[in-house]
N, C-alpha and C positions, 0 to 999 in steps of 0.2 A: 666340322665340329670344333669344340673348344671346351675349356673348363671355366666355370664360374661366370663368364662374361661373353656376350655375343652381340650381334648387330641389333637384336631386339631389346637389349637392356635399356631401361629408361633411368637416366642418371640425374641426381640432384647434387648440388655443391654446397656443403656447409661452410660458410665463410666466403660466399661468391663475390661479395663486394670488396673484400680486402685485396691487397697487392698480389699475393700469391694466387688467391682464388681467381682474380680477374685474369691474370696472365695464363694460368693453366686451363681455365674454362675455354679461353680462346683457342689454345692448342688442342684441347680434347675435341672441340667442335670441328677444327680443321682436319682432325684425324678421322672424322666421320661419326664420332660418338653422339648418341641421341641424348644430349643434355636438355632436360625439360624444365629446369628451374633451379632455385637456390634458396638458402635459408640464412637470414640475419634478422633476429627479433627486432632490432632497432630500425630496420628499413623495410619491414613487412608492408606489402601493398605497393611497393615501387617495382620498377623493372630495370634490367641492365641490358645494354645494347651490345650485340656481338654479331659476327658473321658465321654462317654455317660452312660446311665443307665445299659448297658450290660458290661461296663468296656472297651469298644473299644475306641481307640484313635479318637478324632475328632479335626479338625482344623477349628476354627470359624473365618470368615473374619471380619476385622475391617473397618468401613466406616467413611467417613468424616462428614456425617450428617444423621439424621433420614430419610429424604426423599430418600437419596441414598440407605440406608439400606433397606427401604421398596421396592424400585424399583427393587433391586437385589434379594431380598429374599422372597418377598410376605409377610413380617411380618405384623401382625395385633395387636400385643401387644408390648409395650415397658415398661421396668422397669428402673428407674433412680437411680443410686448410684452415686450421684454428691454432692460435698460439698455445704453447705447452700448458700454461696455467689453466686454460679453459677446455683442454682436450678431453679430460675425463667426463665433464658435464656434457660435451657434445656427443661423446660415444654412448653415454647412458641414455641420452635423449633419443638417439637413433635406435638403440636396442629396445627401448620402451615402445617406440613406434613400430617395432617388429619389421624393420627393413631387412630384406633377405641378405644383402651384402653391404658391408661398410668397409671402406678403404681409408686408412688413417696415415697420412703422409708425414705428419708432424714429427720433427726430431726433438729430443730433449724432454720427452714426457716423463715425469717422475715415475720410477718403477712401481711405487705403491699405487699411484693413480691407474697405471696400466693393469695392475693386479686386480684392483677393485672393479674396473670396467669389464675386464675379461671374466671375472667371477660372476658378475651380474649377467653378462651375455650367456655364459654357460648355463646358469640357473634358468634363464628364460628359454634358451634352446631354439631361437628362431633366426638369429643373425650370425652370419659368418663374418668375422673380422679379419682383414688383411692389414698387417702393421701392428703398432706404429713404427715410425722411422723407416719407411720403405718407399720404393719408387712406384708401388702399385702394380697394376696388372694390364696387360695388353693382349688382345686377340687381333693380330695384324690384319688390316683390311676391313675390320669390322668395328672395333671399339677400343678406346684407350681410357682407362680410369686411373690416372696417376700422372707421373712426370717423365716417363720414358719417352725419348724421342721417337715419334711414330714413323719416321722415314728411314729407319735403319734397315728394316727388313720387311719381307712380305709373308704371305701365308705359306705354310709348309708342314712337314711331318714331325718336326722336333718340338718336344715339350721342354720348357726350362723353368726350374725353380731355384731361386738364389737368395742367399742372405745379404748379398752386397748389391747396392744399386749400380755402381760404376762397372762392376764385373758383369752384371746383367747386360748392360749396354755393349760391353766389349764382346761378350759371347754372341750376342745377336749380330754384331758386325762381322765377327769371324765366320759365322755360318749364314750370312745374309743370302747367299746363293741358294741355300736349301730352304730356308723359311721356317716359320714356327706356327704351331697350332695355337698355343698360348704361352706367354712368358710372364712369370709371376715373381715379384720381389717381395719376400716375406719379412724383410727387416732384420736388423742385427741386435735388437735389444734383448735383454735377458728374458723378458716376458712379451710374447707376441701371440697373435690370434692363430691364423693359419700356419701350420708347420710344414716342414719338408714332407712328412708322412702324409698329411692331408693332400698335398699336391700330387705326390706319387700315386696315391690311391685313385685320385681323379684322372690322372694321365693314363694309368693302367686301364681304366674303364672307358677311355675315349678312343673310339675306333680310328680316328684320323691321326692320332699320335703314334708314331712308329718307334721312336727312340726318345730317351729322356736325358737331359743334362741337369745335374744337380751340383750347385755351387755352395760350398760351406766355407767356414772360416774358424780359426782357433777359438777356444772358449766353449764351456758347457759340454753337453754330450748329445746334442741334437743329431749330429751326423752319425754317431755310433748307434743311436736308436733307429735312425733311418736305414742304416746298413742292415740291422736285424730285420726290419720290416721288408726291405727289398729281398732279402734271402728267403723269407717265408711267403711273400705275397706277390712279388712283381715278376712277370714273365717277359716283359719287354727289356731290350738292352738299355742299361744305364751307364753313362760315363760321368765321372766326377772331377771336381777340382776343389782343393782346400786352400784358402788363402792364409798365409802366415807362417810358412816354413822357416823364415828367418827371424821371427819375432822372439825377443828375449823373454825368458821365463819369469813369471811373477809380475809382469808389467802390463797394465791395461793398454790395449792398442785400438785407437779409433772407436769402433762401436763399443757401447757400454757392456755388451755381453762378451767381448773378446778378451778374456783374461785366462791365462793358463795356470792351473794349479797342479804342481807336480807333473806326473806324466799324463794326467787326465786333461783332455782338451787340447793337446798339441796337434799340430798339423800331421805329424808322422803317425800318431796314434789313430787319428781319424782316417788317414790314408790306408793304414793296415786293416782297420775294421771294414772299410768299404771294399777293399780288394778281397778280403776273406768272404765277402758276400757276392763276389763275382763282378764287382764294378771295376771298370778300367779307370784309373785315376791319373790325370795328367799333372806334371810338375809346373806347367804354365798354362794360361788360358789357350794359347795357340796349340800346344800339344794336346790339350783336352779336345779342342775342335777337330784336330786331325784324327784322334781316336773315335770321335763320333762319326766322322765321315767313313772310317773303316767299318764300323759296326753296321752303319746304314747300307753300305755297299755290299755287305755280306748277307743282308736279309733277302 
């Protein structure tokens, strides 16, 4: 089992002919993802050459729109490698086509654009968005939709949801001997689609996920809200890590959402909220991995 993505997912790439789209389409195919085509209105009717997981040549068709690509290929997942200025339009196009899952990798999307696209998706009610500014989602051994290195880990009982891309990779590496059901990077922008709570709910319902790792970071109150949700709804063990214990107050750090206002949004406040909900919180990624091993061993 997995959440949101599996070996049967049929994936299209918005921006398949660009530099990032070309590179990561190749890596997703190598990881076994069933990429079935791409979208670029200016190159509709052409094809792009790639190799599949077996090293065989594949020609992927390029379509003029997400709706055309879905009609022709049966795609149910889209990933957008589109420059920030055009990301809102790409998101709205995918939502209007009613694709079930849209992963937006792009960094630097204006917050107002994200807000408008997210509001549009919420009103429509048919598309789950992951991102923007995220590494995407991977169900090891089945499918990768994003930029996560697919060779870090294999399949296993751990579910991972993370605000940070690099910490996603590090945690997957730390626990590579155990393996993951699904690892999802939700992104660090102030406005994102899928949240910690959405992923926690899905992992709780997934019979193959035995324990959950949740990685947060300073800024906002997403982790505090997730802590309240865990306390009320999650029966599986959760371990956590919050990045930014040494961040200076009032200074924006890295991700656009990572700014601390007073005591709200600090790593310490988030750690305390999570621990009050029964979550074991590590001070470092390695300590967090050790805590996860302990809770799994005790099951």
